[in-house]
C-alpha positions in Angstrom: 0.0 0.0 0.1 2.8 2.4 0.9 4.6 1.6 -2.4 1.3 2.4 -4.3 0.9 5.8 -2.5 4.5 6.5 -3.3 4.0 5.9 -6.9 0.9 8.1 -6.9 3.3 11.0 -5.9 5.9 10.3 -8.4 4.9 11.4 -11.9 7.6 9.1 -13.7 6.1 6.0 -11.8 2.6 6.9 -12.6 3.3 6.9 -16.3 5.8 4.0 -16.3 3.7 1.6 -14.1 0.2 2.9 -14.3 0.0 4.0 -17.9 -2.8 6.2 -19.4 -5.6 5.2 -17.0 -3.7 6.0 -13.9 -2.5 9.2 -15.4 -6.2 10.2 -16.2 -7.2 9.2 -12.7 -4.5 11.2 -11.0 -5.5 14.3 -13.0 -9.2 13.7 -12.2 -8.4 13.2 -8.5 -6.1 16.2 -8.1 -8.6 18.6 -9.7 -11.8 17.3 -7.9 -11.2 15.1 -4.9 -10.7 16.5 -1.5 -7.7 14.1 -0.9 -6.1 15.0 -4.2 -4.1 18.0 -3.2 -0.8 16.1 -2.7 -0.8 14.6 -6.1 1.8 15.9 -8.8 -0.5 17.5 -11.4 1.9 20.0 -13.1 4.8 17.7 -13.2 2.7 14.8 -14.4 1.2 16.7 -17.3 4.6 18.0 -18.3 6.1 14.5 -18.2 3.2 13.0 -20.2 3.7 15.6 -22.9 7.5 14.9 -23.0 6.9 11.1 -23.0 4.6 11.5 -26.1 7.6 13.0 -27.9 10.4 10.9 -26.7 8.8 7.5 -25.6 5.3 7.4 -27.3 5.1 3.5 -26.7 4.7 4.2 -22.9 1.3 5.7 -23.2 0.4 4.0 -26.5 -1.2 7.0 -28.1 -0.5 10.2 -29.9 -0.2 13.6 -28.5 -3.3 14.7 -30.4 -5.4 12.1 -28.6 -3.7 12.7 -25.1 -4.6 16.3 -24.9 -8.4 15.9 -25.1 -8.4 13.0 -22.7 -6.4 15.0 -20.0 -8.7 18.0 -20.5 -11.8 15.8 -20.1 -10.3 14.2 -16.9 -9.5 17.7 -15.6 -13.0 19.0 -16.4 -14.8 16.1 -14.8 -12.6 16.3 -11.8 -13.8 19.9 -11.2 -17.4 18.9 -11.7 -17.0 16.2 -9.0 -15.4 18.7 -6.7 -18.1 21.3 -7.3 -20.9 18.9 -6.5 -19.1 17.7 -3.4 -18.8 21.3 -2.2 -22.6 21.9 -3.0 -23.4 18.8 -0.8 -21.0 19.5 2.0 -21.5 23.2 2.1 -20.6 25.1 5.1 -19.9 21.9 7.1 -16.4 22.0 5.5 -15.5 25.0 7.6 -16.2 23.1 10.9 -14.5 19.9 9.7 -11.5 19.0 11.9 -8.1 18.8 10.4 -6.9 15.2 9.3 -4.1 13.5 7.4 -6.0 14.3 4.1 -7.7 17.6 5.0 -6.4 20.9 6.3 -8.7 23.8 7.0 -6.0 26.3 6.1 -6.1 25.1 2.4 -9.8 25.9 2.2 -9.2 29.4 3.7 -6.2 30.0 1.4 -8.4 29.2 -1.6 -11.3 31.4 -0.2 -8.8 34.3 0.0 -7.8 33.7 -3.5 -11.5 33.7 -4.6 -12.0 37.0 -2.7 -9.2 38.6 -4.7 -9.8 37.0 -8.2 -13.4 35.9 -8.3 -14.3 33.3 -10.8 -10.9 33.6 -12.5 -9.7 31.5 -9.6 -11.0 28.5 -11.4 -8.5 29.4 -14.3 -5.7 30.8 -12.3 -5.9 28.1 -9.7 -5.4 25.3 -12.3 -1.7 26.4 -12.2 -1.5 26.3 -8.4 -1.2 23.1 -6.3 -3.8 23.0 -3.4 -5.8 26.0 -5.0 -6.7 23.8 -8.0 -8.1 21.0 -5.7 -10.1 23.3 -3.4 -11.2 25.9 -6.0 -14.0 23.8 -7.5 -15.1 22.6 -4.0 -15.4 26.1 -2.7 -17.3 27.1 -5.9 -19.8 24.5 -4.9 -19.9 25.6 -1.3 -20.7 29.2 -2.3 -23.1 27.9 -5.0 -21.6 29.6 -8.1 -24.1 29.2 -11.0 -23.2 25.9 -12.6 -23.1 27.3 -16.2 -20.7 29.9 -15.2 -18.7 27.5 -13.2 -18.6 25.1 -16.4 -17.3 28.1 -18.5 -14.3 28.9 -16.2 -13.9 25.0 -15.6 -13.4 24.2 -19.4 -11.4 27.4 -20.1 -9.1 26.6 -17.2 -8.6 23.0 -18.2 -7.7 23.9 -21.6 -5.3 26.5 -20.6 -3.7 24.3 -17.9 -3.3 21.1 -20.0 -2.8 22.7 -23.3 0.0 25.1 -22.2 2.1 22.7 -20.0 1.7 19.5 -22.1 2.3 21.4 -25.4 5.4 23.0 -24.1 6.7 19.8 -23.0 5.9 18.0 -26.1 7.7 20.4 -28.4 10.7 20.5 -26.0 10.9 16.8 -26.3 10.7 16.9 -30.1 13.3 19.6 -30.3 15.6 18.6 -27.4 15.0 14.8 -26.6 18.0 14.9 -24.2 15.9 17.0 -21.9 14.3 13.8 -20.3 17.8 13.2 -18.6 17.0 16.3 -16.4 13.4 15.5 -15.4 14.3 15.6 -11.7 15.6 19.2 -12.0 12.5 20.1 -14.1 10.0 18.7 -11.5 11.7 20.6 -8.7 11.7 23.7 -10.8 7.9 23.3 -11.4 7.2 22.7 -7.8 9.0 25.8 -6.6 7.4 28.0 -9.3 3.9 26.9 -8.6 4.3 26.9 -4.8 5.4 30.4 -4.3 2.1 32.1 -5.2 0.2 29.7 -2.8 2.7 30.3 0.0 2.5 34.1 -0.4 -1.3 33.9 -0.4 -1.2 31.8 2.8 1.2 34.1 4.5 -1.0 37.1 3.6 -3.9 35.3 5.1 -2.0 34.7 8.3 -1.0 38.3 8.4 -4.5 39.6 7.8 -5.9 37.3 10.6 -3.2 38.3 13.0 
């Protein structure tokens, strides 16, 4: 079981051992399930695009087919998160912290909503934690579903399309780049974590 969860947090293992279906499940889970915030969405999408260029046999499909499938998984994940938020409602704010839930993540996302509004569903796609809790909070505050779906689809297309496409063309142009995946993943984590950390520190300062 521990090995399985370790693989879920390692984007290379997800693709190598789980293939397409595990890849799609992780994208779905990170964008829609409350417990998905620890999953490696950005780096996984980057590596999947890179793999399509350098080792297409690992996923067994072309880049043109991969992109719509990833977008669909991300859209459906957000829909699941939205309806979970609608059902759970304000109860989430009184939920006790646990191994897979931290109230501070919900509050950080709320602060992001207060600053950016519905655009959070687009910007949040590129930010860990925010992208998991944004659709859930949208359901809690009962954003109109049609408006939610507009932002949902636009966000999924922007997130998947940009990261995977950049990775794919880097793989075509510079196939040796896969030898530096570790550094790339660390860079992605740092770049995407900084805005979340700043938002959280601002919320701490405001509440102090």
